C-alpha positions in Angstrom: -95.7 119.5 -46.2 -92.2 118.9 -47.1 -90.1 120.4 -50.1 -89.6 118.6 -53.5 -86.0 118.2 -54.7 -84.9 118.7 -58.2 -81.4 116.9 -58.6 -80.3 118.2 -62.2 -77.1 119.9 -63.3 -79.0 121.5 -66.4 -80.1 125.2 -64.9 -82.8 125.7 -68.3 -84.2 122.3 -67.1 -84.3 122.9 -63.5 -86.1 126.1 -64.1 -88.6 124.6 -66.4 -89.5 121.6 -64.0 -89.7 124.6 -61.2 -92.6 125.9 -63.7 -94.2 123.0 -64.5 -94.6 122.3 -60.5 -96.2 125.6 -59.8 -99.5 124.4 -59.8 -99.1 122.3 -56.8 -98.0 125.0 -54.6 -95.5 122.9 -52.9 -91.8 124.2 -51.7 -89.2 123.2 -54.2 -85.3 123.0 -53.9 -83.0 122.0 -56.4 -79.1 120.6 -56.3 -76.9 120.6 -59.8 -74.9 118.1 -59.3 -74.8 114.8 -56.8 -72.7 115.5 -53.8 -74.5 118.3 -53.6 -77.8 116.1 -53.2 -76.3 113.9 -50.9 -75.4 116.8 -48.7 -78.7 118.4 -48.7 -80.4 114.5 -48.3 -78.3 114.2 -45.1 -79.6 117.5 -43.7 -83.3 117.4 -44.9 -86.3 115.4 -45.7 -88.2 115.4 -48.7 -92.0 114.5 -50.1 -90.2 113.7 -53.6 -87.0 113.7 -55.5 -86.7 113.8 -59.1 -83.6 112.5 -60.2 -81.2 112.9 -63.3 -78.9 109.7 -63.6 -75.9 111.5 -65.5 -74.9 114.1 -63.0 -71.4 115.6 -61.9 -69.6 114.1 -58.7 -72.1 111.3 -58.0 -74.4 109.9 -60.6 -77.9 109.1 -59.9 -78.1 105.4 -59.8 -74.9 105.9 -57.2 -77.1 108.1 -55.5 -80.2 106.2 -55.2 -79.2 103.4 -51.7 -79.5 106.9 -49.7 -82.9 107.5 -51.2 -83.9 104.2 -50.4 -82.6 104.1 -46.9 -84.6 107.5 -46.7 -87.8 105.8 -47.9 -87.9 108.9 -49.7 -90.4 108.6 -53.2 -88.2 109.0 -56.4 -88.5 109.6 -60.2 -86.0 109.4 -62.4 -86.2 112.4 -64.8 -83.2 111.6 -67.6 -82.1 111.0 -71.1 -81.1 107.4 -70.5 -84.0 106.2 -72.1 -82.7 102.7 -72.8 -84.8 99.7 -71.3 -82.1 98.4 -69.5 -81.9 101.8 -67.7 -85.3 102.0 -67.0 -85.5 98.6 -65.6 -82.0 99.4 -63.4 -83.9 102.4 -61.9 -87.3 101.0 -61.3 -85.5 97.7 -59.4 -83.6 99.8 -57.5 -86.6 101.3 -56.1 -87.5 104.6 -57.9 -91.6 105.2 -58.3 -91.4 106.5 -61.7 -89.1 106.9 -64.8 -89.4 109.6 -67.3 -87.1 109.9 -70.4 -86.2 113.2 -71.6 -87.5 115.1 -73.1 -90.8 115.3 -71.5 -94.1 116.3 -71.7 -95.2 119.2 -69.5 -98.5 118.1 -68.4 -97.5 114.4 -68.2 -94.6 115.1 -65.5 -97.1 117.5 -63.6 -99.4 113.9 -63.8 -96.4 111.5 -62.9 -95.4 113.6 -59.7 -98.9 113.8 -58.2 -99.7 110.2 -58.8 -96.4 109.6 -57.1 -97.4 112.0 -54.3 -101.0 110.8 -54.2 -100.0 106.9 -53.9 -97.3 107.8 -51.4 -99.5 109.9 -49.1 -97.7 112.9 -49.5 -100.5 114.4 -52.1 -102.4 117.7 -51.9 -105.5 117.0 -54.4 -106.2 121.6 -54.4 -104.8 123.1 -57.2 -104.0 126.7 -56.9 -103.7 129.8 -58.8 -103.7 133.6 -57.8 -106.7 133.8 -55.7 -108.4 130.5 -57.5 -108.7 127.1 -55.2 -109.6 123.8 -57.5 -110.2 120.5 -56.1 -110.0 118.0 -59.3 -112.0 115.6 -57.4 -115.3 117.2 -56.2 -115.0 119.4 -59.4 -115.4 122.2 -57.2 -113.7 126.1 -57.7 -113.6 128.5 -54.8 -112.2 132.2 -55.4 -111.5 134.0 -52.2 -112.9 131.3 -50.3 -116.4 132.0 -51.9 -117.5 128.8 -54.5 -117.4 129.7 -58.3 -120.0 128.0 -60.8 -118.6 126.2 -63.8 -119.7 124.3 -66.7 -118.0 121.0 -67.0 -116.2 122.1 -70.1 -115.1 125.4 -68.6 -113.9 123.6 -65.4 -111.9 121.1 -67.6 -110.2 123.7 -69.5 -109.7 125.9 -66.4 -107.3 122.8 -64.8 -105.9 122.2 -68.2 -104.9 126.3 -68.2 -103.6 125.8 -64.1 -101.7 122.5 -64.6 -99.9 123.9 -67.5 -99.3 127.8 -66.0 -96.8 129.9 -67.8 -97.0 127.4 -71.1 -98.4 128.7 -74.4 -100.8 125.9 -75.5 -101.8 125.3 -78.9 -105.4 125.1 -80.0 -104.9 121.8 -81.3 -103.6 120.6 -77.7 -106.3 122.1 -75.8 -109.2 120.7 -78.0 -107.5 117.3 -77.7 -107.2 117.3 -73.9 -109.9 119.4 -73.3 -112.6 118.0 -75.8 -110.9 114.9 -76.4 -110.3 116.2 -80.3 -114.2 116.2 -80.8 -114.7 116.6 -84.6 -117.1 119.2 -84.1 -115.3 121.6 -82.2 -114.3 124.8 -83.5 -112.5 127.8 -82.9 -115.3 130.0 -81.6 -116.3 127.3 -78.7 -112.8 127.3 -77.4 -113.0 131.1 -77.6 -116.5 131.1 -75.6 -115.0 129.2 -73.1 -112.1 131.3 -72.5 -114.3 134.4 -72.4 -116.4 132.9 -69.8 -113.5 131.8 -67.6 -111.9 135.3 -67.9 -115.5 136.8 -66.7 -116.3 134.4 -64.1 -112.9 134.3 -62.6 -112.3 138.4 -63.5 -108.8 136.8 -64.9 -109.0 139.5 -68.3 -105.3 140.0 -68.1 -104.7 136.5 -66.5 -105.6 134.0 -69.2 -103.4 135.5 -72.4 -104.0 135.0 -75.8 -101.0 133.9 -77.5 -100.8 135.3 -81.2 -101.0 132.5 -83.8 -100.9 129.6 -80.9 -103.7 129.6 -78.7 -103.9 130.6 -74.6 -101.6 130.8 -71.9 -102.6 131.4 -68.0 -100.0 133.6 -66.9 -97.4 132.4 -64.5 -96.6 133.2 -61.0 -95.1 136.7 -60.4 
């Protein structure tokens, strides 16, 4: 498994991307400008590059031929959202094009999709002592199977994919229950309680006052 390279000149966005990608349990590298990214690409190989367009030194579009020559999958992650820019990026060989500001869950899903399509993906999600296989819908903890109800499983996957992010109740309802009208706060709270008990994660699935819930991020 090779690293994912994050090429982004704004440090807070680099850190946010690292947090979003944490559930993949993959090595990550980063570069704050195009020249640094070019040097890293000369020295190393990567499973994926998340590439900003507006970079100091060498911009993302100028860097693309080097990436295409190396066969490295690329997702543009940039504030340049004009149709002409998106078309240009995709025609240059990018596998996807995401416009800032981005939704963390969508970024993670897009990254997983590109890794899977290019044969670089791992279906396993990991958090603390738990491994989740989304396709077979199985969960193991320290190598032992954990039996979860369907909604408990969907809720766990959503929490892990958004690890370290405070999730509003209405967002959880929409993503896990599909916005079902009969869903109320007691249903969500009950499923959270069951996950905490089954996984022993009482202190890891945190209640966020007046917002909802959050799975504790990596130490």
